[in-house]
MDAnalysis code that builds the backbone (N, CA, C; Angstrom):
import MDAnalysis as mda
import numpy as np

u = mda.Universe.empty(480, n_residues=160, atom_resindex=np.repeat(np.arange(160), 3), trajectory=True)
u.add_TopologyAttr("name", ["N", "CA", "C"] * 160)
u.add_TopologyAttr("resid", np.arange(1, 161))
u.add_TopologyAttr("resname", ["UNK", "UNK", "UNK", "UNK", "UNK", "UNK", "UNK", "UNK", "UNK", "UNK", "UNK", "UNK", "UNK", "UNK", "UNK", "UNK", "UNK", "UNK", "UNK", "UNK", "UNK", "UNK", "UNK", "UNK", "UNK", "UNK", "UNK", "UNK", "UNK", "UNK", "UNK", "UNK", "UNK", "UNK", "UNK", "UNK", "UNK", "UNK", "UNK", "UNK", "UNK", "UNK", "UNK", "UNK", "UNK", "UNK", "UNK", "UNK", "UNK", "UNK", "UNK", "UNK", "UNK", "UNK", "UNK", "UNK", "UNK", "UNK", "UNK", "UNK", "UNK", "UNK", "UNK", "UNK", "UNK", "UNK", "UNK", "UNK", "UNK", "UNK", "UNK", "UNK", "UNK", "UNK", "UNK", "UNK", "UNK", "UNK", "UNK", "UNK", "UNK", "UNK", "UNK", "UNK", "UNK", "UNK", "UNK", "UNK", "UNK", "UNK", "UNK", "UNK", "UNK", "UNK", "UNK", "UNK", "UNK", "UNK", "UNK", "UNK", "UNK", "UNK", "UNK", "UNK", "UNK", "UNK", "UNK", "UNK", "UNK", "UNK", "UNK", "UNK", "UNK", "UNK", "UNK", "UNK", "UNK", "UNK", "UNK", "UNK", "UNK", "UNK", "UNK", "UNK", "UNK", "UNK", "UNK", "UNK", "UNK", "UNK", "UNK", "UNK", "UNK", "UNK", "UNK", "UNK", "UNK", "UNK", "UNK", "UNK", "UNK", "UNK", "UNK", "UNK", "UNK", "UNK", "UNK", "UNK", "UNK", "UNK", "UNK", "UNK", "UNK", "UNK", "UNK", "UNK", "UNK", "UNK", "UNK", "UNK"])
u.atoms.positions = np.array([
    [41.845, -52.150, 78.236],
    [41.040, -52.309, 77.040],
    [40.169, -51.072, 76.867],
    [40.181, -50.442, 75.672],
    [39.413, -49.215, 75.469],
    [37.912, -49.485, 75.540],
    [37.205, -48.526, 76.104],
    [35.753, -48.607, 76.186],
    [35.131, -48.294, 74.832],
    [33.955, -48.862, 74.618],
    [33.192, -48.557, 73.417],
    [32.644, -47.140, 73.550],
    [32.705, -46.336, 72.496],
    [32.176, -44.970, 72.612],
    [30.656, -44.968, 72.753],
    [30.140, -43.938, 73.402],
    [28.699, -43.712, 73.458],
    [28.259, -43.229, 72.088],
    [27.235, -43.850, 71.525],
    [26.716, -43.438, 70.218],
    [25.601, -42.436, 70.447],
    [25.783, -41.249, 69.875],
    [24.790, -40.189, 70.026],
    [24.389, -39.640, 68.662],
    [23.266, -38.947, 68.660],
    [22.777, -38.266, 67.463],
    [22.556, -36.800, 67.817],
    [22.625, -35.949, 66.800],
    [22.370, -34.519, 66.994],
    [21.691, -33.970, 65.750],
    [20.894, -32.936, 65.948],
    [20.183, -32.294, 64.837],
    [20.683, -30.876, 64.644],
    [21.062, -30.575, 63.415],
    [21.448, -29.221, 63.031],
    [20.331, -28.716, 62.127],
    [19.540, -27.803, 62.645],
    [18.447, -27.261, 61.843],
    [18.493, -25.746, 61.912],
    [18.320, -25.129, 60.762],
    [18.462, -23.676, 60.620],
    [17.199, -23.092, 60.005],
    [16.779, -21.974, 60.541],
    [15.675, -21.206, 59.982],
    [16.078, -19.738, 60.004],
    [16.072, -19.107, 58.848],
    [16.406, -17.681, 58.737],
    [17.736, -17.330, 59.401],
    [18.740, -18.196, 59.210],
    [20.071, -17.915, 59.736],
    [20.241, -18.204, 61.217],
    [19.264, -18.842, 61.811],
    [19.331, -19.169, 63.240],
    [19.216, -20.678, 63.424],
    [19.964, -21.191, 64.389],
    [20.016, -22.625, 64.657],
    [19.253, -22.955, 65.930],
    [18.524, -24.060, 65.878],
    [17.797, -24.537, 67.050],
    [18.789, -25.183, 68.012],
    [18.852, -24.655, 69.223],
    [19.720, -25.206, 70.263],
    [18.944, -25.312, 71.566],
    [19.449, -26.157, 72.435],
    [18.868, -26.276, 73.765],
    [19.854, -25.726, 74.776],
    [19.313, -25.135, 75.811],
    [20.108, -24.730, 76.958],
    [19.782, -25.756, 78.037],
    [20.807, -26.440, 78.514],
    [20.569, -27.530, 79.459],
    [21.514, -27.449, 80.639],
    [21.050, -28.019, 81.728],
    [21.860, -28.054, 82.940],
    [22.586, -29.401, 82.994],
    [23.918, -29.344, 82.953],
    [24.776, -30.521, 83.033],
    [25.754, -30.289, 84.185],
    [25.686, -31.145, 85.176],
    [26.570, -31.021, 86.342],
    [26.560, -29.602, 86.923],
    [25.371, -29.084, 87.141],
    [25.148, -27.758, 87.741],
    [25.625, -26.599, 86.879],
    [25.889, -26.856, 85.623],
    [26.373, -25.822, 84.702],
    [25.390, -25.701, 83.541],
    [25.048, -24.473, 83.149],
    [24.180, -24.273, 81.993],
    [25.024, -24.239, 80.733],
    [24.686, -25.107, 79.783],
    [25.432, -25.205, 78.531],
    [24.460, -25.213, 77.354],
    [24.998, -24.944, 76.168],
    [24.221, -24.969, 74.933],
    [24.649, -26.177, 74.104],
    [23.671, -26.770, 73.425],
    [23.928, -27.947, 72.603],
    [22.873, -28.003, 71.509],
    [23.176, -28.729, 70.450],
    [22.119, -29.060, 69.519],
    [21.161, -30.006, 70.244],
    [19.929, -30.115, 69.779],
    [19.096, -31.201, 70.307],
    [19.846, -32.504, 70.003],
    [20.132, -33.266, 71.032],
    [21.003, -34.433, 70.862],
    [20.790, -35.416, 71.999],
    [21.242, -36.635, 71.770],
    [21.161, -37.619, 72.834],
    [21.613, -38.985, 72.383],
    [21.515, -39.911, 73.309],
    [21.962, -41.281, 73.069],
    [20.955, -42.079, 72.241],
    [21.494, -42.973, 71.444],
    [20.677, -43.911, 70.680],
    [20.303, -45.044, 71.631],
    [19.031, -45.389, 71.650],
    [18.572, -46.462, 72.526],
    [18.653, -47.802, 71.810],
    [18.772, -48.862, 72.585],
    [18.866, -50.217, 72.042],
    [17.656, -50.509, 71.147],
    [17.910, -51.040, 69.939],
    [16.856, -51.396, 69.003],
    [16.335, -50.232, 68.169],
    [16.902, -49.060, 68.349],
    [16.453, -47.850, 67.662],
    [17.422, -47.512, 66.534],
    [16.905, -47.090, 65.383],
    [17.793, -46.638, 64.313],
    [18.284, -45.227, 64.633],
    [19.359, -44.822, 63.965],
    [19.882, -43.472, 64.162],
    [18.837, -42.419, 63.806],
    [18.110, -42.648, 62.708],
    [17.108, -41.669, 62.288],
    [15.967, -41.578, 63.293],
    [15.513, -42.713, 63.781],
    [14.452, -42.688, 64.794],
    [14.947, -41.979, 66.052],
    [16.208, -42.192, 66.408],
    [16.770, -41.568, 67.607],
    [16.821, -40.049, 67.477],
    [17.254, -39.537, 66.339],
    [17.367, -38.082, 66.201],
    [15.980, -37.438, 66.174],
    [15.015, -38.082, 65.552],
    [13.640, -37.563, 65.549],
    [13.109, -37.532, 66.987],
    [13.329, -38.613, 67.730],
    [12.861, -38.691, 69.121],
    [13.533, -37.639, 69.994],
    [14.856, -37.539, 69.887],
    [15.590, -36.594, 70.733],
    [15.164, -35.149, 70.484],
    [14.988, -34.779, 69.213],
    [14.566, -33.404, 68.924],
    [13.206, -33.139, 69.560],
    [12.293, -34.082, 69.423],
    [10.966, -33.875, 70.002],
    [11.027, -33.810, 71.528],
    [11.773, -34.711, 72.157],
    [11.855, -34.730, 73.615],
    [12.522, -33.474, 74.187],
    [13.483, -32.921, 73.459],
    [14.231, -31.784, 73.985],
    [13.695, -30.422, 73.553],
    [12.926, -30.384, 72.441],
    [12.480, -29.081, 71.932],
    [10.986, -28.993, 71.639],
    [10.298, -30.126, 71.576],
    [8.874, -30.207, 71.223],
    [8.624, -29.920, 69.740],
    [9.668, -29.930, 68.923],
    [9.536, -29.785, 67.469],
    [9.572, -31.173, 66.835],
    [8.889, -31.318, 65.716],
    [8.961, -32.530, 64.906],
    [10.099, -32.326, 63.900],
    [11.077, -33.213, 63.905],
    [12.258, -33.087, 63.047],
    [12.170, -34.074, 61.899],
    [12.488, -33.592, 60.691],
    [12.509, -34.437, 59.492],
    [13.931, -34.441, 58.932],
    [14.699, -35.512, 59.198],
    [16.082, -35.576, 58.707],
    [16.140, -35.581, 57.181],
    [17.108, -34.832, 56.635],
    [17.264, -34.759, 55.186],
    [18.645, -35.165, 54.714],
    [19.651, -35.025, 55.582],
    [21.019, -35.375, 55.191],
    [21.858, -35.602, 56.442],
    [22.938, -36.317, 56.256],
    [23.928, -36.516, 57.309],
    [24.995, -35.437, 57.151],
    [25.246, -34.685, 58.195],
    [26.307, -33.671, 58.151],
    [27.659, -34.341, 58.385],
    [27.698, -35.261, 59.339],
    [28.961, -35.934, 59.592],
    [28.897, -36.891, 60.761],
    [29.968, -37.652, 60.885],
    [30.155, -38.571, 62.004],
    [31.400, -38.079, 62.725],
    [31.266, -37.822, 64.021],
    [32.319, -37.174, 64.785],
    [32.700, -38.015, 65.994],
    [33.954, -37.952, 66.344],
    [34.447, -38.649, 67.519],
    [35.029, -37.616, 68.463],
    [34.720, -37.759, 69.743],
    [35.246, -36.821, 70.742],
    [35.420, -37.540, 72.067],
    [36.499, -37.249, 72.737],
    [36.764, -37.798, 74.068],
    [36.728, -36.655, 75.062],
    [35.864, -36.771, 76.059],
    [35.741, -35.752, 77.081],
    [36.983, -35.795, 77.977],
    [37.786, -34.722, 77.999],
    [39.018, -34.743, 78.785],
    [38.768, -34.775, 80.290],
    [37.575, -34.386, 80.729],
    [37.288, -34.353, 82.169],
    [37.008, -35.734, 82.750],
    [36.337, -36.594, 81.938],
    [35.993, -37.909, 82.497],
    [36.461, -39.085, 81.634],
    [37.059, -38.803, 80.485],
    [37.592, -39.853, 79.630],
    [36.565, -40.574, 78.775],
    [35.299, -40.207, 78.882],
    [34.273, -40.859, 78.057],
    [34.436, -40.455, 76.598],
    [34.235, -41.431, 75.710],
    [34.329, -41.190, 74.277],
    [32.934, -41.208, 73.663],
    [32.754, -40.371, 72.654],
    [31.465, -40.257, 71.986],
    [31.646, -40.368, 70.479],
    [30.708, -41.020, 69.839],
    [30.604, -41.036, 68.382],
    [29.270, -40.376, 68.062],
    [29.336, -39.198, 67.452],
    [28.142, -38.395, 67.178],
    [27.809, -38.433, 65.695],
    [26.565, -38.778, 65.404],
    [26.024, -38.716, 64.056],
    [25.170, -37.457, 63.993],
    [25.618, -36.465, 63.221],
    [24.890, -35.200, 63.129],
    [24.093, -35.153, 61.833],
    [22.810, -34.886, 61.976],
    [21.893, -34.821, 60.836],
    [21.376, -33.407, 60.680],
    [21.065, -33.047, 59.450],
    [20.376, -31.791, 59.212],
    [19.007, -32.108, 58.632],
    [18.106, -31.173, 58.819],
    [16.749, -31.342, 58.327],
    [15.912, -30.149, 58.734],
    [14.614, -30.329, 58.620],
    [13.688, -29.245, 58.943],
    [12.852, -29.619, 60.156],
    [12.311, -28.595, 60.799],
    [11.395, -28.823, 61.911],
    [10.021, -28.282, 61.548],
    [9.008, -28.991, 62.013],
    [7.618, -28.593, 61.786],
    [6.830, -28.940, 63.044],
    [5.602, -28.556, 63.082],
    [4.651, -28.973, 64.120],
    [5.195, -28.865, 65.536],
    [5.410, -27.645, 65.978],
    [5.872, -27.413, 67.350],
    [4.702, -27.520, 68.327],
    [4.934, -28.199, 69.447],
    [3.930, -28.334, 70.499],
    [4.389, -27.513, 71.704],
    [3.905, -26.281, 71.849],
    [4.383, -25.418, 72.930],
    [4.008, -25.909, 74.329],
    [3.101, -26.874, 74.417],
    [2.678, -27.387, 75.720],
    [3.386, -28.684, 76.108],
    [4.217, -29.193, 75.225],
    [4.913, -30.450, 75.505],
    [5.918, -30.254, 76.644],
    [6.051, -31.273, 77.445],
    [7.028, -31.254, 78.537],
    [8.383, -31.663, 77.959],
    [9.410, -30.879, 78.228],
    [10.745, -31.150, 77.705],
    [11.508, -32.072, 78.655],
    [12.525, -32.741, 78.106],
    [13.372, -33.638, 78.895],
    [13.906, -32.955, 80.153],
    [14.148, -33.774, 81.157],
    [14.751, -33.289, 82.393],
    [16.112, -32.673, 82.060],
    [16.402, -31.550, 82.651],
    [17.665, -30.858, 82.425],
    [17.583, -29.760, 81.384],
    [16.585, -29.820, 80.499],
    [16.439, -28.778, 79.483],
    [15.801, -27.560, 80.135],
    [16.506, -26.427, 80.084],
    [16.030, -25.193, 80.693],
    [15.227, -24.377, 79.686],
    [15.704, -24.357, 78.424],
    [15.039, -23.562, 77.387],
    [15.531, -23.996, 76.013],
    [14.763, -23.631, 75.011],
    [15.212, -23.786, 73.627],
    [15.416, -22.390, 73.053],
    [16.350, -22.286, 72.122],
    [16.669, -20.986, 71.524],
    [16.916, -21.169, 70.032],
    [16.714, -20.106, 69.286],
    [17.133, -20.019, 67.889],
    [18.241, -18.978, 67.869],
    [19.496, -19.429, 67.710],
    [20.649, -18.536, 67.774],
    [21.419, -18.537, 66.459],
    [21.952, -17.379, 66.120],
    [22.779, -17.256, 64.913],
    [24.154, -17.857, 65.176],
    [24.890, -18.061, 64.097],
    [26.267, -18.547, 64.213],
    [27.086, -17.612, 65.108],
    [26.934, -16.301, 64.897],
    [27.678, -15.320, 65.700],
    [27.288, -15.407, 67.176],
    [26.015, -15.574, 67.461],
    [25.568, -15.692, 68.849],
    [26.125, -16.962, 69.506],
    [26.222, -18.022, 68.735],
    [26.818, -19.256, 69.265],
    [28.313, -19.079, 69.510],
    [28.982, -18.370, 68.601],
    [30.405, -18.107, 68.806],
    [30.633, -17.302, 70.089],
    [29.738, -16.355, 70.373],
    [29.844, -15.566, 71.601],
    [29.672, -16.428, 72.850],
    [28.999, -17.566, 72.709],
    [28.752, -18.474, 73.830],
    [29.678, -19.697, 73.794],
    [30.747, -19.613, 73.036],
    [31.610, -20.778, 72.819],
    [32.085, -21.432, 74.112],
    [32.340, -20.662, 75.140],
    [32.779, -21.254, 76.412],
    [31.643, -21.981, 77.120],
    [30.421, -21.773, 76.664],
    [29.267, -22.429, 77.289],
    [28.694, -23.543, 76.406],
    [29.399, -23.924, 75.354],
    [28.941, -25.033, 74.526],
    [29.249, -26.340, 75.243],
    [28.367, -27.307, 75.101],
    [28.536, -28.574, 75.823],
    [29.820, -29.291, 75.420],
    [30.162, -29.214, 74.137],
    [31.407, -29.804, 73.659],
    [31.837, -29.058, 72.400],
    [33.080, -29.280, 71.958],
    [33.530, -28.644, 70.712],
    [32.745, -29.142, 69.495],
    [32.048, -30.266, 69.629],
    [31.285, -30.800, 68.499],
    [30.123, -29.903, 68.101],
    [29.613, -29.127, 69.032],
    [28.480, -28.242, 68.720],
    [28.866, -27.293, 67.590],
    [29.944, -26.581, 67.771],
    [30.372, -25.617, 66.750],
    [30.888, -26.329, 65.504],
    [31.573, -27.437, 65.677],
    [32.099, -28.178, 64.522],
    [30.967, -28.615, 63.593],
    [29.877, -29.122, 64.152],
    [28.740, -29.546, 63.332],
    [28.133, -28.369, 62.583],
    [28.012, -27.222, 63.258],
    [27.433, -26.038, 62.615],
    [28.360, -25.520, 61.525],
    [29.646, -25.509, 61.781],
    [30.583, -25.033, 60.760],
    [30.603, -25.951, 59.545],
    [30.529, -27.263, 59.768],
    [30.441, -28.186, 58.629],
    [29.146, -27.961, 57.860],
    [28.053, -27.766, 58.577],
    [26.767, -27.474, 57.929],
    [26.880, -26.201, 57.088],
    [27.439, -25.141, 57.666],
    [27.571, -23.870, 56.937],
    [28.500, -24.004, 55.730],
    [29.458, -24.932, 55.794],
    [30.366, -25.181, 54.673],
    [29.694, -26.016, 53.584],
    [28.449, -26.418, 53.822],
    [27.701, -27.161, 52.806],
    [27.889, -28.664, 52.852],
    [28.459, -29.180, 53.927],
    [28.674, -30.624, 54.021],
    [27.327, -31.317, 54.184],
    [27.014, -32.187, 53.244],
    [25.776, -32.971, 53.287],
    [26.077, -34.330, 52.675],
    [25.669, -35.372, 53.370],
    [25.845, -36.730, 52.858],
    [24.476, -37.393, 52.805],
    [24.346, -38.343, 51.907],
    [23.074, -39.050, 51.777],
    [22.742, -39.801, 53.058],
    [21.452, -39.921, 53.321],
    [20.995, -40.657, 54.496],
    [21.076, -42.170, 54.314],
    [20.969, -42.631, 53.075],
    [20.847, -44.063, 52.814],
    [21.906, -44.926, 53.518],
    [23.195, -44.578, 53.501],
    [24.182, -45.463, 54.144],
    [23.996, -45.632, 55.650],
    [23.330, -44.672, 56.308],
    [23.169, -44.767, 57.763],
    [21.713, -44.917, 58.196],
    [20.794, -44.880, 57.255],
    [19.370, -44.852, 57.589],
    [18.917, -46.015, 58.455],
    [19.442, -47.189, 58.240],
    [18.992, -48.360, 58.989],
    [19.944, -48.782, 60.103],
    [20.999, -47.987, 60.334],
    [21.943, -48.339, 61.402],
    [21.278, -48.210, 62.761],
    [21.538, -49.220, 63.601],
    [21.097, -49.148, 64.983],
    [22.335, -48.980, 65.858],
    [22.151, -49.079, 67.159],
    [23.237, -48.845, 68.102],
    [24.448, -49.735, 67.832],
    [24.232, -51.015, 67.628],
    [25.331, -51.950, 67.394],
    [25.999, -51.696, 66.047],
    [25.199, -51.533, 65.007],
    [25.751, -51.318, 63.671],
    [26.494, -49.989, 63.572],
    [26.058, -48.985, 64.323],
    [26.698, -47.669, 64.268],
    [28.154, -47.736, 64.704],
    [28.479, -48.641, 65.606],
    [29.866, -48.760, 66.072],
    [30.795, -49.289, 64.984],
    [30.234, -49.909, 63.950],
    [31.032, -50.399, 62.832],
    [31.035, -49.446, 61.662],
    [30.656, -48.200, 61.881],
    [30.515, -47.220, 60.804],
    [31.821, -46.938, 60.082],
    [32.955, -47.184, 60.722],
    [34.237, -46.920, 60.074],
    [34.380, -47.732, 58.787],
    [33.703, -48.877, 58.740],
    [33.795, -49.730, 57.557],
    [32.909, -49.241, 56.423],
    [32.008, -48.316, 56.734],
    [31.115, -47.806, 55.699],
    [31.791, -46.746, 54.856],
    [31.382, -46.637, 53.659],
    [31.846, -45.570, 52.790],
    [30.740, -44.521, 52.724],
    [30.816, -43.508, 53.576],
    [29.777, -42.482, 53.598],
    [30.294, -41.159, 53.126],
])
């Protein structure tokens, strides 16, 4: 019987042609990712992405649109993920905030700089989300604004 995918959120935010990314240690390897993480029980997708951005970067994130919903299966361990990627703006950075365990640094990198680090991206979804964002993909927040962990798994039935 197939396992239920892990529901995650990610933030794609750009300032002056540079994207906010985190450098994190995963299984003794340094990788780059959007600020992202798992949705907690009882939490909406929007609340989760705001929380994750703050915990991983110390920036306050304001979601403005849904870039996309992505599915990926990690070939190394077989885990499946359903990623909801949002775009928006960041404000009110707290340089003294303690970042999540595993986060080594935050960076503002250009698309070209991320392409140069492609072998160090946490998953292929990192670049896919940025490329969709650069292609102008934006969907309204309303269809997913109130989705929580359980409802997010039924997203295939939504027309987004």
